[in-house]
N, C-alpha and C positions, 0 to 999 in steps of 0.2 A: 483604764484610768489609772493615773499616777499622780501622787501628792507629794510634796516637799517632806511632810511629816504627818503623823497621826491626828494631830490637833487640826490641820487643814482639812484632812479627809473627813473628820467628824463635823467640821463647821459646815462643810459642803453638803454632806447627806443630812444633817440635821435640818437645815433650811429646805430641802426637798421635803422631809417628813413633816416639818411644819405647815408646809403648803398642802400636803396631802390630808393632814388633820383636819383642814377647812372643808374637805369633801363630806357631805352629808352621806352620801351613798356609801363611802368607806365606812363611816361611822356605824352604819347598820349591819356591818359584818358580823356574824355570830362570834362570840367571843371579845368583842371589843370591850375594854376595861371602862369602868367608872371613873372618871378622874380628869383632872384640869391638863389641858395640853402640856403645860411647863413640866408638870410632874411626869407625864408620858415621855417628853424629850429627855428630862434628867436621868431617868431609867434606861434609856435607850443607847445603843451604840451602833448606829445604822451605818452600812447597810446588813451588817452581820447578826445583829439583834435589835428588836424592838419591843417595846412593853405594850405592844399592841399587834395586831395581824400585820405582818411585815409586808409592807406595799411594794419592797424590793424583789420579793419572791412570787407576788400575785402577778400574773400576765394578763 
């Protein structure tokens, strides 16, 4: 996948991560942080780093 810049890449993957955070089964993964979704999104740079278990690495 290619993007015109890092902001576009981040916006795309942030939206995907936002949707994944709605999944209750995903939230039950060991190591999932206690915190608001917006805080998790603010600390993340998906798909490379997420402040929760990285759904882009979990298959």
